[in-house]
N, C-alpha and C positions, 0 to 999 in steps of 0.2 A: 402713841402706842409704843412701848419699848419693845425692841427686838429681843426674841427669845435667845437664850445661849444654848447652842449645840456644838458638839465637838467635831472631830475629824477635819480640822482646819489648822494645819501646823506645817512648818517647813520640813520637808522630808529628810534633808541633810541633818537638821537638828535632831530629828528622832534618832537616826543612826549614831550621831555623835553622843547623844545622851545615854543611849543603850551601851555603847562601848565604855563611856566613862564609868557607868555604874557597875560594869562587870570585869573590867580589866585588872582591878586590884585584887580580885578573888583567886583563890586556888582553883585548879582545873576540875576538881571533882564536884558532882551535883548529886543531891540526894532528894528523895521525895518521902518524907516521913510519914508513917502510918498507912502507907499504900502497899497493896499486895505486890509481890515481886514482878508478876507479869505486867500489872499496870505501870509500875515504875519503869520497867524496861521500855514500854511503849513510850512513855512520856519523855524519857531521856532522848528519844529521837528528835524531839523538837529542839533540843540544845545540843547538837552534835559537837560543838567545840568543848564540851565538858564531858569527861568520863563519869559514868554511873558508879557511885560509891556508897558504902554504908553510911548512915547518918553521922556516925562518930568520926568518920574519916573525910567528909566532904567539906569543901570551902564554901558551898552554896546550898542552901535549903530552898526548894521550890514547893510552895503551898497553894492550894486553890484559894481564890479570893473569897469564897463564901464560907470558908472554914475558919475556926479560931486559929490565931497566930500562935505558933509554938515559940518557945524561948530557946533559940539556937545557942550553942557554946559561943564563947567570946572569940571574936575574929572570924565567925561564919556569917556570911551574908544571907539575906533573906529575899526571895524573889516571889512575888504573888502574880498569879496568872488567871485568866478566865477564858471561856469560850467566845466571849465577845459577840460579834454580830453573826458568827457562823457555828452555832452548835450543831453537833450531830444528832439526828433522830435516834430514838430508842426503838429496838425491836424486841418486843416482849420482855423488856427489861435490860436487854443487852445493848451495848453501845461502845464505841470507840471514837475519841477525839480525832479530828483531822486538821483543826485549826485552833491555835491558842493565841491570846493577846496578853503579853506582860502588862500588868496594871500599875506597876510602880515604875519610877524613872520616866522613860520615854512615853509609855502608854498613859501614865498620869497626866502628863502634859496634854497628850492627845485628846483625853476625855474631858478635860476641864478648860481648855481654851475657849474663851468667848468667841462668838461668830465675828469674823472680820472679813476684810477684803480677800478674796481668794488668792493664794499665792500663784506665781507663774509656774507652769509645769514644763519640764523637759518633754520633747515630742515622744520619746520612748515611754516615759511614765504616763502621759496623757493617753497614748494608744492603748497601753496595757490596762489603764483604768476603764477606758471606754469599752474594751472587749469584755472585761470583767462585769461591767455594769449590764451589757447586753445579755450576758449568759445568766446572770442572776434574775433579770426581769423575765427572760424567756423560760427559765427552768423554775421560777418562783421559789428561789431559795434565799435565805438570810432571815434573821430573827428566830423567834421560838420555833423549834422544829418538831415535826410529827403531829401537828395539829390538823384537823379536817380543813381542806381547801376547796370547798365546793364552788366558789366563785359567785359573783353577784347574781347571775341568771338562776342558779339553783335556789337562791334566797328569795327569788322573785322581788328584787328591789332594783331600781334604776341604777346603772353604772355611773360612776364619777359625777354625782349630783348632790351629794349630801355633805353637811358639816358634820364630821365624825369626831366624837369625844371618846377618848379612852379612859376607862375606869381602872385605876391601878389596883384595886381590891386590897389596898394596904391602908390601914387606919393612920399611919404616920404621914401618908401623902394626901390624906383627905382635903386639907385646906387648899393645897395647890390644885387638886382636881376640881374643886368647886369653883376656883378662880378660872380655870380653863373652860368649864361649862358656862359660866357666866359670859365669858368673852365670846364663846361660840353662839350663845343665845342672842347676844347683842348683834352679831353680824347676821344672824339668820333673820332677825326682825328689821334691820336697817337696810337702807337703799334698795327699796323695792321688795325686800323679804322674799318669801316664798320658797326659799331653799329648805329641804327637809333636814331635820336634826336627828342624828343616830347616835345612841350611846352603846358602846361594846366593851366587853372585857378586854383589858390590855392582854395581848398574847403572852407577855411575859409575867402575868399575875400568878401568884402561887395557886396550884391546882386546889379547887374546892374553896377558895377564899370567898368571903361575902363581898358584895359590892359596897362602895362607899359613897356612891352618887344616887340621888333619887331622880328618875327620869321626869322631866317636866311635862306638862300637859302637851300632848301632840307629838312628843318625841317617840321614836321607835327604839325599843331596847333589844339588843342581841344578847340573849342570856346564856349562850353556850360558848366555850372557847373556840376561837376560829383563827386560822392561819393569818399572819400579817398580810399576805397578798389578796386574800378575800376581802379584808377590811380596806385595803388600798383600792380594790376594784370599785368599792362604794363611794370613796371619798373624793370630793373636790378640794376639801381643806381638811386638815388633820390637827386636832388639839390633844395635848396631854402626851405627846410622844417624848420618849427619851431619845439619846443620841443615836442609838442604833435604828429605832423606828423612823427617826427624821431622815437618816440617810437612805433607808429603803423608799420613803416617800419621795425624796429627791430623784432617786433613780427611776421611779414610777411616774414622775412628772406631777406629783400631788403637792399642793401648797402646804406648808406648815405654819399654822397660826397666822395665815395671811401672807406669808412670805415664800417666794420661790427660791430654794437653795441650789446652789451649784454643786452637782453630785460628784464631778470628777476630781477636783482637788481633795475633797474629803475621802473618796474612795482610794486615791493614790496614797494618801497618808495611812489609811487603814492597811493597804497591801504592804507598805514598807514596814509596818510595825508587826504584822501577824506572822507567826511561825506555823509551819504546816508539816504534817508527817503522814506517811502511808499507814492507815489504821490496821492493816493486816500483817505487814512484814516489818513495821516499825523502822522505817528509814526516812530521811528528810524528803519532803515533796516541795514542789513550787505551788504558789498560791492557786494557779490555774488548775493544777491537778486536784486540789482539795475542793474547788468549786465543782469540777467534773464529777467527783465521787459524791458530793452532796446533792447534785442533780440526780444522779442514778439512784441514790437512796430515797430521794423525794418521789420519784417515779414509782419506785417499788413500794413505798408506803401506800400510794393511791391505788395500785394494782391489788395489793394484799387486802386492803379494807374491803374489796369486793367479796371476798371468799368467806362465806359463812360457816361452811362444814366440809369436811373431807370424808370420802367414802372409798372402801376397798384398799386401804393402805395397810399393809402387813405390820405386825406389832414392831418388828425391828427397824422399820422405816419411820415409825411415827415421830420420833424426836427430830429427825432431820426434815421431815415434811412440816412439822410444826414450825421450824425455823425458816423454811422456805416461804411460808405464807404469813410470818410474823409481822406485826406493825406496832405502833406506839401504844395502841390500846390493849395489846395482847395478841390474840390469833384465833383461828377457828378451832372448833371441836371435831371429833371423829364420830361418825355414825355407824351403828352396826348393820342397818338395812337400808336399801335404797329408799323405801317409803319413809323411813325416819329421817334421812338426809334431806329428802324433797320437802318434808313438812318444815324442818328446821330452816332450810334456806328460804322458803316461802314466808315464814314468820319473820325472819330477820331482813328480808329484802335483799339477800345476797345470793352468791353463786355456790354451786357445788363443785368441788375439785375432786375428781375421781381417778384412781389408777386406771389407765386406758383398758388394760386386759381384764379389769374386774367390772367394767360397765355392762350391766346385763341387757339382753335384748329388749328394745322397747323403752329403755329409760331415757335416751335422749329425746325421744318424741314426747314422753311424760313431762320431761323438764320444759320443753318448748310450749306444751299445752298450758303449763302453769305460769308461764312467764319467768322461768328461773334459768339463768345462764349455767351451762355446764362446761367446765374445763377439764380436758383430758390431760392426765399427767403421766409422763414416761421418762425413763432415764435419758440423760443427754449423751453427747457424742464423745466427751472426754470425761468419763465417769468417775473413776477412782483408782486406787492401787490395790486391786483385788476384785474378786467376783461377787456379784449380786447374789448369786446362788449360794455363797458362803455367808450370806446375811450381813454383808458389809455395805452400810449406806453410801450412796453416791454423793458427789458434790455438784453435778450438773444435771439439770432437768429440763424437758421439754414440757411447756404448759401451753395448751392449744385450745382455743375457744371455737375452732371451726371443725376439726377433725383430729387426725393424729398423722404424723409424718410418714408412717410405714403403711398407711392404707391409701392407695391411689384412687380409690373409687370416689372419694370426694376431695375437693380442694382443702388441704390443711392450711393452717396459719403460716407455716414455713413456706409452703408452695406459693401462697399469695405474696408473702414478703419478697421472695426471689423473683417473682414475676413482675412486681410493681415497685419495689424500693428503688430510691436513688442511692448510688454508692459514690459519695464525693471522694476526691483525692486523698484527703486526710484519713478517711475510713479505710480506703484501700491500702494506704501505706501501713496503718495499724494492723490490717489483716495480713499483709505480707510479712510483717515482722512476727506476728503470731505464728504464721505458717512456718517460717524459718526456725523459730524456737521449737515448735513441735517436732520438726524433722531432726534438729540438732540434738534434742533430748531423747529421741526414739519414743515419743509418746504415742500410745494407742488408747483404745477405750478403757481396758482393764489394767494395762501396765504391769504384766506379770513377769516374773523373772524366769531364768532358765539359760541353758547353754546355747551358744550359737551353733546351728547345725551346718553340716557341709552338704551342699547340693551336688549329687553325684552324676550330673548331666554330662554326656560326652560332648566334645566340641561339635559346633555346627547345629545342634538341636535347639530349638527355641524353648526356653524354660517358662512354663505357664503355671502360675500358682492358682489352685482352686481351694478357697477356704471353705471348710464345712460350717453348716448352721444347724440349729436345733430344729429338727423336723417337727412340724405341728406348731411351731412358734407363730405368733400372730403375723410377724414380718413375711414369713414364708407363705402362710396360708392366704394372706390378703394380697401380697405383692409379688408372689412367684408366678402367677400366671398358670400356664400348662405344666410347668416344672414344679414339683412340690417336694422334692427331696434331694439328698446329696447324691445318691446313686444316679438319679435321672440327669442331674447336672453334670456329673462326670461323663456320662454317656454322650451328652450333648456336645460337650467340649472336645471329647475324643473324636467324635464323628466330624467336628468342624476342623479339627487339627490333627489329622491321624499321625503326622510325623513329629509332633512336638513332644517335649519331655514334661509330663504332667506331674506337679507336686501337690499332694493333697494334704491339708492340715485340718484335723478334726477340731471342732469348736471347743474352747476351753472348758465349758460347762460339761461336755461329754467326756473330756479327758479326766476331769476332776470327779467324775462319777455321779454328777448331780441331775443329769437329763438322760433320756433314752434316745437311741437312734444311732449307736455305733454300726459301722458297716463291717460285714464279715471280711476276713482276711482274703478269702478266695475272690470275693467280688472286687475288692480293691485291687488285687494283684492283676486282674484282667484289664484294668483301666488306668491306674496310677502307676507311674514309674517309680515314685518315692512317696512314702508317707512320713511326715514329720510330726513328732509329737514332743511335748515337754519343752517347746521352744517358744520364745517371744516372737510374735509376729513381726515386729520391727527389724529383727535380725534377718528375716527372709527377704525383705524388700530389696537390699542391695544385690541380691543373688539372682533375681528373676528378671525376665524380659517383659512380662505382662501379667495381668490378673484377670481372671474370669470369675464372676460371682453371680449369685441369684440376687439377693437383696442385701448382702452383708456390708456392715459399716467398713469392713477391711477395704472395700472398693474406694470409699471416700479417703481413707488413709493412704491408699496407693496414689490417688490423684495428687495429694499433698506432696507426694515425693516425686512427682513428674512421671509416674508409670502409666502406660496405656491400660485402660480398663474396659472390659466388655461386660455389659450387664445382660442377664438373661431374664431378669425379673424387672420390677419397676421401683427401685429405691428412690429416696428423695433427691439424690444427686444426679439421677439420670434425667435426660431430656433438655439439658442446658447446653448442649454442643460440646461437652467435655469428655463424654464417654461414647463408645460404639454400643448402641442399644439394639439387641435382638428382638425385644418386645417393647417398642417405645411406649412411654407412658402417655396417657391422654393429657389434653390441655398443653402446658409448658410451651416449649419451643423458642423461648427467649434466649438468645445466645449470651452467655455470662463468661466473664474471665474467671480464671481459678480464684483470684483474690476476692472477687465479688461473691463467689459461692462461700468462700471461708468467712467473709464478713457476715453474710446472712446466717450461715449455719452455726458459727461459733461465737459471734459477737452480739448481733442483733436479736436472734431469736431465743437462745437458751437463757435460763436463770441458773446462776451458780450460788451455792452457799459454801463459805469458807469453812473447812472441817475443823479448824482450830477455834476461831472467834464465833462461829455460827452466825455470821452476818452476811448479807448479800454481797457478793464480790465479783470482780471481773474475771474473765477466763485466764488472764495472765497470772492472777494469783493462784488458781488452781494448778497451773503448771509448776509454779515454785513449790506448792505444797507436795507434789509428787515426789520431790527430792527428800521429803521428811517422812521416814517410815512412822514416826510417832504420831503423825497426823491421821493415820488410817488404822485405828484400833478396832478389833472385834469386841463385841460385848461378851462377858464371861458366860452369859445365858445362851450364846449361839455357838460356842466352841465344839459342841457335838457334831456340827455339820462337817468339820474336817474329817472326823472318824467315819461319819456316815459315807462321805464321798469316797474314802479309801476302801471301805468295804464294798460298796457298789462296784468300783472299778475293778477290785479283785474278783468279784463274782462274775463280772462280764468277761474278764480274761479266762477264768475257769470254763465258763460256757463256750468260749470260742475253741478251747482245747479238746472239748469232747467230740 
C-alpha cells in the first residue's frame, strides 16, 4: 500500500529563505485589490514589512487564494494567501482573520511536499510546536470553524472505534473519495474485521453540497456538518483527509489511512509559515496569541448556540445584544412576552437570555419547571464611554446562569467563580497588567469627561468619598440591607467618622437628569463637607484617603487603585478579605488577592463585544477602544435623551430653589 502524501513536512529554514527570496525584490508597498478599506487595513497588519498602498502604487498585490487572479501591472508581484488550518469562525456573518498562510512560494512547498522522514527540530521549535498542539487539542480548534462540536457522546457513538471516511461533497473529487472508501472497507473487513465504518461530510465541504459517496450496507452516515474534532473523537483511522485534517488527526493521535503521522515537525513548519494579526486592533500577533483568540471564539460559539431567545432587551440595546449572542448560524430572536420567550426556548431546546431587571416574578421558577435554562444579563464593570441612561450600548456584559452579581440572596455565577476557581500565575500576571492599565488610563464604568475638582479638606482631616447611587435601583434594593438610600448612607458614615471630611458625589445618571433621587441642599449641607458634581470619578481617587459605599461599583474601582474601601451593603467585591464590611455578605469568606478578584471579575466572568467589529473580544480591547470616541456613537433615534436629561436637571434645580 502506497503511503499517502500529506504536507507540513519541510525544513523550517527553507520556508523562511524561500519567503524572503520571493519578496525581497519587490517594492515596499502592498495592496489588497477589490477589498473594502477597513478590511485592507486589517490584512496589511499581516505583512508589517510593507506599507499599505493604493493598488496603482503598490509593488505587491495580495489576493485570497479562492478568488480569481487579477492581472497586476508589469513589475508588480502577486501574493496569494488563505486561512489555512486556522480559519476564524463567523458570528452572524461577521468575522476577522487572525491567521493567514501564504500559498505561493514557501507555502506552496509546504502544502505539496510528499511525506518523508520528519526533519530534526531545534529544541525551541519543538517546545513551541508541542505547546501549540496541546492548546489546539484542549480547545478543539483548527480546521473548519463555527461548526457544531457535540462530541462522540452526544452522537451516541463509541469514541475512537471507527474507520471514518470523509465525503468531500465535490464531484471533481468523487473518484479519489471512492478509492478512500474502498480502502477503508477493505481494512474494516480484513484481519478480524468488526470495526464500524462511518461516512461523514468533510468539515471543509461547501455548505449545502450533495454527497458524492453512497454509504455501503452497514455503514453509519453522519448527514449534518460537524466540527473536525467531533469527527476525530469517533475515529480510530481517518480516510479522505486533506493536509489540514491530517495534521489535526496527528495532533489527536488518530491514524491517517493506516499510518501514524508525527505532528510536531508538521506543526512547527506551519507555525513558521503562518502570519498572525490582532483581529480588533490590526497589529501583528504571535502564533500563540492567534490560537488563544481562536480558543476564546470557539468557546463563545458553543455558549451562544445555547441561547434561543432574548427577553426584556430595550430596543436601543438589541443590536449589541444580538452581537453578544451571535454564532456561525446566526443568533437568537427577541420575544415580546415572557410566555412567548418560554414557548420559543422550549420548542428550540435552548435558553432564555433576559435582562436581569426585566425578569418578572415567578419567571425563573416557570423556566425551571419547563426545563429551560435562564440566563440573566446585565451591564458589565467596564461598560462604555457614556451612560446607558443616554441609550449608549455597552461593550461588557454579565451573563449569569445562577443569579445576578448584585443580588446576594442567592449565589451568582460570579460568586461561585470567585469562591472556587483556580488563579494560575499566568492569569494573575495578566490581571495585574490589566489593573495597571485601568489605573493608568483612569478607566471607570462609564468613563465620562469633566474637570478635575479640588478637594477643599483642611490639613489633618481624613478625606472620605461617599459616591451616590440611584435609589430604588436593584443593586441598592437587593444588596443594600438596612440602608436603602444615599441620605441614610451619609448619616451612617458621618456617625462612624464624625471628624472626617466627607465628599459626596451624586450618581452620573442623577446629575444628567435621567433618574430621580437628588438630595436636597439642606440635607447635604448637614452631612457632607463638599459635594462634587460634573467631575470624573477617576479624578477624585488620588485626592481621597478612603471610600465608603453601599454597593456601588466605585468601591471596586477604588480597590484597583489601592484605596481602603468600606462597604455598608453587600456588593460582589465584598467578603473576600479586601474590604471592611459593615454588613458582611453570606457565604463567601475565601481570602482573595486583588489580582485574583480582577481576574475573576474582569477576565473570566464577563463577556465583551468590540464596539467596532461587533465580535467577542478580550477586556484589553475594550480599554483600547475607550481611547477612540468614534467607537462610541449614539443612534440618531436616541439623541433626544440628551435634551430630556438637561430639561429634567433644570427642573430639579428650579424645584430646589423654591
